[in-house]
C-alpha positions, 0 to 999 in steps of 0.5 A: 500499500499503503500497507499490508493487505493482511487478514488481521486476527482481530477487529480491535487491531490497528493496521500495519501501514509501510509508507514511503511515497509522497503521494501515500503519505498525503493519502494518510493525512487526509485520513487521519483528518477524515477520521476525526469527523463522523462524515462518511468516506468513499474510497475508490481505486483499483482491486488489491491497492489496499482500500480496506487498510485506509478504512481500517486506519481510519476507524482506529484514528476516530472517536469510535476506535473502541468499537466494532469495525465490521466489514461485508463484502457486497460482491460476494452475497447475492442480492437476498443474503445481502439484505439479510447480512446487513438488516438480519432476519426473523425466524421463518422469513424465508426458506432456511431462516431457522432462527433470527439473525442480528445484521451487520449494521447492528453488530456495528452499532457505535463503530464503522461498517466498510461496504466493500464493493459498493458498485456491485449492489443491485438497485433495490439494495441501494434503495434500501441502503439509502433508507438507512442512511436518511434516518438509520432505522433498521428493519429485519427481513420479515419483521413487521415493524422497525426494531431499532435505530443504529449509530453507525459510521459508514465507509464504503470503497469500491474499484468501479467509476460510480459517476459513469455507473449513474450515468449508465442508470446502474448506480442512484445518484442520490446514494453516491452523493450520500456516501461520498461526503469525503472522498479518498483516492488510492493510487496503484502500485504501478504509480508508486514504484518506490514502495515496492521494496520496502513493502516486499521486505515487509512481506518476508518479515511477516512470513518470518523469512528474510531472503536476499534478492539480487540486483536482476530480481529486484529490477525484474520487480521494478519493471513489472506493472502490477495490475494485482497492485499490493496483493499480487506483490504479497502473493509473489513474495510469499512464492519466492520465499517458499520456494527459496533455498534456505541460506541462498540468494534469490536471483531473477530465475526463482522470480515468477515467469510471468513477472521477469518475462514482462515488459514496460511497454505492455499495459493493461487492457484499461490502460491501453485503451485510455492511451489509445483514446487520448492519441485519437483525440490529439489526432483529430484535434490537430488535423492529422486525422479525420473521423471519416477517413481514419477513425471510422474506417479503423473501427469497422476493420476492428483496429479500434474497439467501440470503447475506444470510440466512446472514450473518444466521444467522452473527451470531446464531450468534456471540452464542448460541455455536453454538446454533440453538435459543438463536437463536430467542429472540434472534430473537423466534421462538416455540420452537414454531417450531424445525422451521419455521425450521431447515426454512426455512434449509434449504430455501434453503441458509442454514444456517450450520455452528455448530461454528465457534462453539463452543469446547471450553469452552462444549460442556461448559458447555452439555452437558445433565447426565444424572442417575443414579438410585441403585438400592437392592441386590436382595435375595438369592435365597431358596427358595419357602418363604422367600419364602412366609413373608416374604410372609405376614408383611408381609401380616398387618403391613399391608405390601405383597407384593413381586413382581418385575417383568421389564424388557423388553430393549428399552423401558422397565420398568414401575417406571420405571427407564431401559433396562438397559446390555446391550443383550439382558440383562434386571434385575429391579426390585421394587415394593410391591404 
């Protein structure tokens, strides 16, 4: 890690944390400040980075340190069992419920609850969790009444991108706001290579056997990108220690083949896609590539994926603040190709939701302005004789004759005035013959 992702034997033991990286030192300092308050915390980062260690660090530096720290893996339990795991159940509420069970929320009363992989919750479970966060009330599965109210600090952790899940309709936006009062991001191990050797030595001490590694072996560990992060490093160290001959030095041959044969240029799929989208975006904006001659044919030939195009569109929408029409200008696409561009994105499922890139201020500023025509008041009603006399006087003076023009309830009038307000109303405007 930020620490050793070891399984602690007791919830009353503070985690042992190994930190030398400046970025991680700042993260732990932010975690200490967050611990002093009772605010909810959202921890994000790739799997194996040590989010659970940061959660324990927050708990044991908070006023709730003497109470329970309870962790629940939302991805490892089905929806029906997760509800029972969190809220408990009463006897006979479902098949197999032979006795009453106290939920994790009640067990963590006065302490801290870690919801690991909260992004894997179903929408129904998200609604139940949101209700609990609002009032702190617990109703066990199968119970007729609310049993009790508990005081629990909730810390959530996930490797998913929750804002993207909100845009896709897979995560509740109101729940995200409740969970993300404080947000801490744990960086992957490849972004803090200076912690590889201290962590490896700490894992050896934990195993009770300290073996020496050659420079070639250390260099292989430094070159590897560690997609499994700290958890993978722990497994690799354990393998080398177990297979090492007592009293000998571990060389490059004893390093796992997947680690020693890896190349620095090999990127994980997620990072490769991010790099491809960045390269495509720079080429389009600079004018080196055009969408119809280079990008779209590459998609049809499967040289790039739909995800690459979707990430390219997202980068453009971030600049245009959600405007697809402005995206044409940014990508040097002719304005008359707007429908063709949108149909192509829809055909290959490459469209991104524009709403997440727009703010309230942007909507108001870019909203089309509606011009209102100021009309003069209609002349007062008069008898037929008065109207005939007035028309005769105007004709004699060279003026036109005023005649009423009826406006159709459906459509525009002949004088260019817009559709009337009421769906069935009929108004009149006046023109000069």
